[in-house]
C-alpha positions as CSV (number, residue, x, y, z in Angstrom):
1,M,-34.9,-5.5,33.3
2,R,-34.5,-1.8,33.7
3,V,-31.3,-0.6,32.0
4,V,-30.3,3.0,32.8
5,V,-27.9,4.7,30.3
6,T,-26.0,7.9,31.0
7,G,-26.2,10.3,28.2
8,R,-29.0,10.8,25.6
9,E,-27.3,12.2,22.5
10,G,-24.1,10.2,22.3
11,Q,-23.5,7.6,19.6
12,V,-23.7,4.6,21.9
13,A,-26.7,5.9,23.9
14,R,-28.7,6.6,20.7
15,S,-27.7,3.2,19.3
16,L,-28.8,1.5,22.5
17,I,-32.2,3.3,22.3
18,E,-32.6,1.8,18.8
19,R,-31.4,-1.7,19.4
20,A,-33.1,-2.2,22.8
21,A,-36.4,-2.2,20.9
22,L,-35.4,-5.7,19.7
23,H,-35.1,-6.9,23.3
24,P,-38.6,-7.2,24.9
25,S,-37.1,-7.9,28.3
26,V,-35.2,-4.6,28.4
27,E,-36.7,-1.4,29.6
28,L,-34.3,1.4,28.6
29,L,-34.1,4.7,30.4
30,T,-31.6,7.5,29.4
31,L,-30.3,10.2,31.7
32,G,-29.1,13.6,30.5
33,R,-28.7,17.2,31.4
34,P,-29.9,19.1,33.3
35,D,-31.3,16.4,35.6
36,F,-28.1,14.4,35.2
37,D,-24.7,16.0,34.7
38,L,-21.4,14.2,35.1
39,A,-19.7,17.4,36.2
40,K,-22.2,17.7,39.1
41,P,-22.0,14.7,41.4
42,D,-25.3,15.5,43.3
43,T,-27.3,15.1,40.1
44,I,-25.7,11.7,39.4
45,F,-26.7,10.1,42.7
46,D,-30.2,11.6,42.7
47,A,-30.9,10.7,39.1
48,I,-29.7,7.1,39.3
49,K,-31.5,6.5,42.7
50,T,-34.7,7.8,41.2
51,A,-34.3,5.6,38.1
52,K,-34.2,2.4,40.2
53,P,-31.9,0.5,37.7
54,D,-31.2,-3.2,37.4
55,L,-28.1,-2.3,35.3
56,V,-26.4,1.0,34.6
57,V,-24.5,1.7,31.3
58,S,-22.0,4.5,31.8
59,A,-21.8,5.7,28.2
60,A,-21.6,9.5,28.7
61,A,-18.1,11.0,28.6
62,Y,-15.9,14.0,27.6
63,T,-14.6,12.9,24.2
64,A,-13.1,16.0,22.7
65,V,-9.5,14.6,22.6
66,D,-7.7,17.8,21.5
67,Q,-9.9,20.1,23.6
68,A,-9.1,18.0,26.7
69,E,-5.5,19.3,26.5
70,D,-6.9,22.8,27.3
71,E,-9.6,21.6,29.8
72,P,-7.9,18.9,31.9
73,E,-9.9,19.7,35.0
74,L,-13.3,19.4,33.2
75,S,-12.1,16.3,31.4
76,Y,-11.1,14.7,34.8
77,A,-14.4,15.8,36.4
78,I,-16.4,14.0,33.8
79,N,-14.3,11.1,32.7
80,A,-12.8,10.1,36.1
81,A,-14.8,11.6,39.0
82,G,-18.1,11.5,37.2
83,A,-17.6,8.0,36.0
84,G,-16.7,6.9,39.5
85,A,-19.8,8.6,40.9
86,V,-22.0,6.7,38.4
87,A,-20.4,3.4,39.5
88,E,-21.0,4.3,43.1
89,A,-24.6,5.3,42.5
90,A,-25.1,2.0,40.7
91,A,-23.6,0.1,43.6
92,R,-25.9,1.9,46.1
93,A,-28.8,0.8,43.9
94,G,-27.6,-2.8,44.0
95,A,-26.9,-2.7,40.2
96,P,-23.9,-3.7,38.1
97,V,-22.3,-1.0,35.9
98,I,-21.0,-1.3,32.4
99,H,-18.6,1.5,31.7
100,L,-17.3,2.4,28.3
101,S,-13.6,3.2,28.0
102,T,-11.1,3.6,25.1
103,D,-8.0,2.5,23.3
104,Y,-6.4,5.8,24.3
105,V,-5.5,4.2,27.7
106,F,-2.6,2.5,25.8
107,A,0.6,4.1,24.6
108,G,-0.2,3.0,21.0
109,E,3.1,1.3,20.4
110,G,3.9,-1.9,18.5
111,E,1.7,-3.7,16.0
112,K,-0.1,-6.4,18.0
113,P,-3.6,-5.9,19.2
114,Y,-3.7,-4.9,22.8
115,T,-5.1,-7.4,25.3
116,E,-6.8,-6.5,28.6
117,A,-3.7,-7.6,30.4
118,D,-1.2,-5.4,28.5
119,P,0.3,-2.4,30.4
120,T,-1.5,0.9,29.9
121,G,0.4,4.2,29.2
122,P,-1.8,7.0,27.9
123,H,0.0,10.1,26.5
124,G,-2.7,12.7,26.5
125,V,-5.2,14.2,29.0
126,Y,-8.2,12.3,27.4
127,G,-6.5,8.9,27.8
128,R,-5.2,9.7,31.3
129,T,-8.7,10.8,32.5
130,K,-10.3,7.7,31.0
131,L,-7.8,5.4,32.7
132,A,-8.4,7.2,36.0
133,G,-12.1,6.7,35.4
134,E,-11.5,2.9,35.0
135,A,-9.8,2.8,38.3
136,L,-12.5,4.8,40.1
137,V,-15.3,2.7,38.5
138,A,-13.6,-0.5,39.7
139,A,-13.1,0.8,43.2
140,A,-16.6,2.1,43.5
141,N,-18.5,-1.0,42.3
142,S,-17.3,-4.6,42.5
143,K,-19.8,-5.6,39.9
144,H,-18.2,-3.6,37.0
145,L,-17.6,-4.4,33.4
146,I,-15.2,-1.9,31.7
147,L,-15.5,-2.2,27.9
148,R,-12.7,-0.5,26.0
149,T,-13.6,0.3,22.4
150,A,-12.1,2.3,19.5
151,W,-12.7,4.4,16.4
152,V,-16.5,4.7,17.0
153,Y,-18.8,5.7,14.2
154,S,-22.6,5.4,13.6
155,P,-25.5,7.1,11.9
156,F,-25.6,9.5,14.9
157,G,-23.6,12.4,16.1
158,K,-20.1,13.4,14.8
159,N,-17.8,10.7,13.6
160,F,-15.3,9.8,10.9
161,V,-17.7,8.2,8.5
162,K,-20.0,11.2,8.5
163,T,-17.1,13.6,8.1
164,M,-15.7,11.8,5.1
165,L,-19.0,11.7,3.3
166,H,-19.5,15.4,4.1
167,L,-16.1,16.4,2.7
168,A,-16.4,14.2,-0.4
169,A,-19.5,16.2,-1.3
170,S,-17.2,19.2,-2.1
171,R,-13.7,17.7,-2.7
172,D,-12.3,15.4,-5.2
173,S,-9.3,14.4,-3.1
174,L,-8.6,14.1,0.6
175,S,-5.4,13.5,2.6
176,V,-5.8,10.9,5.4
177,V,-3.3,9.5,7.9
178,S,-2.1,6.1,6.9
179,D,0.2,5.1,9.8
180,Q,-2.4,4.9,12.6
181,W,-4.1,1.5,12.8
182,G,-7.1,0.4,14.7
183,N,-10.5,-1.3,14.7
184,P,-13.3,0.8,13.2
185,T,-16.3,0.1,15.5
186,S,-19.9,0.7,14.8
187,A,-21.8,2.1,17.8
188,I,-24.7,-0.1,16.7
189,D,-22.5,-3.1,17.2
190,I,-21.3,-1.8,20.6
191,A,-25.0,-1.5,21.6
192,D,-25.6,-5.1,20.5
193,G,-22.6,-6.2,22.5
194,I,-23.8,-4.4,25.6
195,L,-27.3,-5.8,25.3
196,C,-25.8,-9.3,25.0
197,V,-24.0,-8.6,28.3
198,A,-27.2,-7.3,29.8
199,E,-29.1,-10.4,28.9
200,R,-26.3,-12.6,30.4
201,L,-26.4,-10.6,33.7
202,H,-30.2,-10.9,33.8
203,V,-30.3,-14.7,33.4
204,D,-27.2,-15.4,35.4
205,P,-27.4,-13.7,38.8
206,Q,-24.3,-15.6,39.9
207,F,-22.2,-14.1,37.1
208,D,-18.8,-13.1,38.7
209,A,-16.5,-12.6,35.7
210,F,-16.4,-8.8,36.2
211,G,-13.5,-6.7,35.1
212,I,-12.1,-5.3,31.9
213,Y,-13.0,-6.4,28.3
214,H,-12.3,-5.1,24.9
215,L,-15.3,-4.6,22.5
216,A,-14.5,-3.4,19.0
217,G,-15.1,-4.1,15.4
218,T,-13.6,-7.3,14.0
219,G,-10.4,-6.7,11.9
220,S,-8.2,-3.7,11.7
221,T,-7.1,-1.1,9.2
222,S,-5.6,2.4,8.8
223,W,-7.5,5.6,8.8
224,S,-6.7,6.1,5.1
225,N,-8.0,2.6,4.2
226,F,-11.0,3.1,6.3
227,A,-11.7,6.2,4.3
228,R,-11.3,4.3,1.0
229,T,-13.8,1.7,2.2
230,I,-16.3,4.4,3.1
231,F,-15.9,6.0,-0.3
232,Q,-16.2,2.7,-2.2
233,A,-19.4,1.9,-0.3
234,S,-20.7,5.4,-1.1
235,Q,-19.8,5.2,-4.7
236,D,-21.5,1.8,-5.1
237,A,-24.7,3.4,-3.7
238,Q,-24.4,6.5,-6.0
239,G,-23.2,8.7,-3.2
240,P,-20.2,11.1,-2.9
241,F,-16.7,9.8,-3.0
242,A,-13.1,11.1,-3.3
243,D,-9.6,9.9,-4.0
244,V,-7.5,9.3,-0.8
245,K,-3.9,10.4,-0.5
246,D,-1.9,8.7,2.3
247,I,0.0,11.0,4.7
248,L,1.9,10.4,7.9
249,T,0.9,11.4,11.3
250,S,3.8,13.8,11.3
251,E,2.2,15.6,8.4
252,Y,-1.1,16.1,10.2
253,P,-0.2,17.6,13.6
254,T,-2.8,17.7,16.4
255,K,-2.8,19.1,19.9
256,A,-3.2,15.7,21.4
257,R,-0.9,12.8,20.4
258,R,-2.8,10.0,18.6
259,P,-1.8,6.3,19.2
260,L,-0.3,4.7,16.1
261,N,-1.6,1.3,17.3
262,S,-5.1,1.3,18.5
263,R,-5.8,-2.4,17.7
264,L,-7.8,-4.2,20.5
265,N,-7.9,-7.9,21.0
266,T,-11.5,-8.9,21.6
267,E,-11.1,-12.7,22.2
268,K,-11.8,-12.4,25.9
269,F,-15.2,-10.8,25.3
270,H,-16.1,-13.4,22.7
271,E,-15.1,-16.3,24.9
272,M,-17.1,-15.0,27.9
273,F,-20.2,-13.7,26.2
274,G,-20.3,-15.7,22.9
275,W,-20.7,-12.5,20.9
276,K,-18.4,-11.0,18.3
277,A,-18.8,-7.8,16.3
278,P,-19.2,-8.2,12.5
279,A,-16.2,-7.5,10.2
280,W,-15.6,-3.7,10.3
281,E,-16.0,-3.5,6.5
282,Q,-19.5,-5.0,6.8
283,S,-20.7,-2.6,9.5
284,T,-19.1,0.4,7.6
285,K,-21.0,-0.4,4.5
286,S,-24.2,-0.7,6.4
287,T,-23.7,2.7,8.0
288,V,-22.8,4.4,4.8
289,K,-25.9,3.0,3.1
290,R,-28.1,4.2,5.9
291,L,-26.5,7.7,6.0
292,L,-27.0,8.1,2.2
293,Q,-30.7,7.1,2.6
294,L,-31.1,9.8,5.3
295,S,-29.4,12.5,3.2
């Protein structure tokens, strides 16, 4: 089964490259610039046609949440129009598409984990362009699986875990927001979930339960408690750590509004594919340990 992944340097793409090695039936091919550019539709169709995919994983995206407020056109071109073009190119190749989306499509209100059936209501440019992308993906390819995730971290790229460890190397204390809650999600776990779906599609050509699913780490926490878990894991492994001071979102203003509730209910994914991410604490500790070994 040839799985074609958009993006080469993103956290999920790099995690898929690593985890696909455990799946002998999977031949993984990544697409990236300059041959593949989400902002240039012609490159999308040519690259995917040439790749001859059995399945396309649409992982590349514009993810600079604050910068998107200043670059709405580029954000839309990549997250909406580009994502739709990837789905259409997959459809032309006769392949299903797995498209990654985000908790930012919700308003971030309440305290209950969002289900796939809950109303969306993004506040910022990033969330609105990702929601538009979901609609274009669904319209372009009937065989689509839209996987919403949240709070992604990994040993790769830029993310919260790496930032915390870097800051702790030079600071004794850090202020971290305590009133935003969500599911810390390892990109390694996302990759495992995607590959589980890929295997299902490969062995079940009659699969027809396409649509939207939530795929995130098991359990929820606040950013400040997430930071404490990172530092405890680091301290246990003789790495850098710092004290964490709780602050409110109002004390840490950002250009783009952050959701206070990013919790995602993943029961639908578990019931359909028989796979569930590990507890977020477990995956966090594994990532911290790996990062310390690399440093």
